[in-house]
N, C-alpha and C positions, 0 to 999 in steps of 0.2 A: 479427444485429441484436437477436434476443430476449435473447441473453446479455449484450450491452452494455446494453440497457435494464434488465434485471434487476439488473445490477451498479450502475448509476446509482441505481436506486430503493433498493437496499440501502444504498449509501453515504449517500444523503440521509436515510434512516431512522436510520442510526447517528449521523450528525451532529446530527439533531434530538434524539435521546435524550441525546447528549453535552451539548448546550447546555442541555437541560432539567435534567440532573443538576447542572451547574455553577450554574445559576440557583437551584435549590432549596438547594444547598449554601451559596451565598453568602447567600441569604435566611435560612437557619437560623443561619448564623454571625453575621449582623448582629443578629438578634433575641435570640440567646442569649448574647451576649458584650458586655462593657462594659469599657472601660479609659480612664482619664483621669489627667492629671497637671497640676498647677497650683501657683502660688505665691500666698500670701496674707499680709497684714499683720496681726499680732496685737498690739494695743495693750497697754500696761502695765496691770496689775491687771484683766485681762479674760480671759474664757474663750470659746472659739469651738467650736461643735459642728457636725458634718456627718452627713448621713444617706444611706444607700445601700440601695436596694431589691434584694433577692436572692431567688432561688428555692431551694427545698429541695434540699439536697445540692450546692449551688454552692460552689466553692472561692473564697474571697476572700483577696486579698493586699494589705496596706497597708504602704507604706514612707514614712517622713518624715525630713526633715533640717532642722535649724535653720541657715539659711545666713547670717543676719545678726542682730546685736543682742546686746549684753551679753556674757555668757559662753557664748552659743550653747546654751542649755538651755531646756527646756520640760517641762511635765507632760502626760502622755498617758494617756487612758482609752479602752478599746475595749469596747463592750457588744454582746452577741449579739442575735438577733431577739427573744428572750424578755425582754431588758432586764437580764440578769445581766452582771456585770463579767467580761470574759475576760482583759483585760490592764490593768494599772495601773502606770504608771511616773512617777517624780518626777525632775525636773530632768535629763532625758536630752537629748543633742545629736542623736541619730538612733535609728532603730529600724526593724525589719521584722517584721511579724507576719502569720500565716496562720490562717484558721479556715474550718470547713465549716458552712454553714447547716443547722441541723436542721429548719427549717421556713421557709415563706414569710414574709417580713416585711422589716423595715428594721433594718440594723445601724447603730450610732451610734459615732462616734469623735470625741473632744473633745480640744482643746489648751488648756492653761491657763497663763497668765502672771501669775497672781494673786500670786505671791511677789515679783514685781518691780514696784516703784511708780514707776520712772523710765524704764526701758528698754523700748522696743518690740522685737518680734521679727519676722523674716521667715522663713516656713516653706514648704518645698517638700513636696508630697504627691504620691504616685503610688499609685493604687488600680486593681486589676484584678479582675474577676469572670470566672473561667474558665468555659468552656462545658462542658456535660455531653454528651459525645459518645456516641451510641448506635450501636454497631457494626452492629446489625441494620437500622438505617435505610438504610445504603448497600446492603445485600443486598436489601432489599425493593424499592428503587427501581431496582435494576440487574438484575432478573429478565429473563432472555432476552437480555441484552447481553453481548457478548464481554468476556472478562476484561481485555483491554487498555483498553477504555473504562471498565469498572467501576473500575479502579484510579485514574482521574483524580480521583475524589472524594477518595480518601485522600491523593493527592499534593497536591491543593489545600489540604486541611486542614493537612497538615504544613507546607506553604509559608506559610500564614497564621500558624501558631504561631511559625515562625522569624522572620518579619517583625515580629511583635509583640515578640518577645524582643530583636531588634536595636533597635527603637524605644525600648524601656524602658531598655536599656543606655545608649543615647545620652542619654536624658533624665537618667539617673542620673549620667552623667559630667558633663553640663552643670551639674547641681546641685552636685556635688562641687567642680567648678572655681569656681563662684560662691562657695561656702562658703569655700574656701581663699583665694580672692582677698580676700574681706571680712575674713577672719582676718588675712591679711598686712597689709592696710591698717590694721586696728585695732592690730596690733603696732607698725606704723610710727608711728602717732599717739602711742602710749604711749612709744615710744623718744624721739621728738622732744620730748614733754612733759617727761619726766624729764631729758633732756639740757639743755633750756633752764633747768629748775629748778636743776639742778646748777651750770650756768654762772652763774646769778644768785647762788646761795649762795656760790660761790667768789669772785665779784666783790665782793660785800658784805663777806665775811670779809677779803679782801685790803685793801679800803678802810679797814676798822676797824683792822686791824693797822698799816697805814701811818700812820693818824692817831695811834694810840697811841704808836708809836715816835717820830714827829715831835714829839709833845707832850713827850716826855722831854727833848729837846734844845732846847726853847723856853722854859726857865725864866728869867723876867725878874729873879729875885732877885740882888742884888749881894753880893759877898763882901767884907766889910770887913777891912782889914788890921789 
């Protein structure tokens, strides 16, 4: 009986430590990670800027695609926490950039459509701020715990990263599909426009030529003998 009671208490203690580790791991993950993706409308002759708060040594990844509007191009400027320009691009259709924050603060990334006075743009953005994982954190929290239970923290961490990667790939594929669909529709509209214009030109030309030839055989002058 004593052996059974001791085993039950030991198992309950191990489960309590396991749930505690998972809770702190998920809490740390939520507080130290950020990822978002969205689509926004950029009017003609306009510039839109966004700000993202980061911590020192955080790895930031920004990806964008122009999925609709004009020639699918936009100006892009990325500034670090100190305000200096890290990336500057003109009239690009997509891009992916990474930077490491040297200090706490806000990074700024702007999209410009000032070169276009008629066409609006639709832009997809995906931004991720990677966590800073401290390997000693898991060791400190798992003192006195069996190695099997201590590895749950690392497995959960890896699983979280894989799920984030899958989600980002899916969002990227959806954005690419929307961009290609819009491009195909734009090309279809252009083909239809030039086809109709060509048909009108051919019709008008044929009518003019027919009238000119008919006019040659409709001379009312009489030939005197």
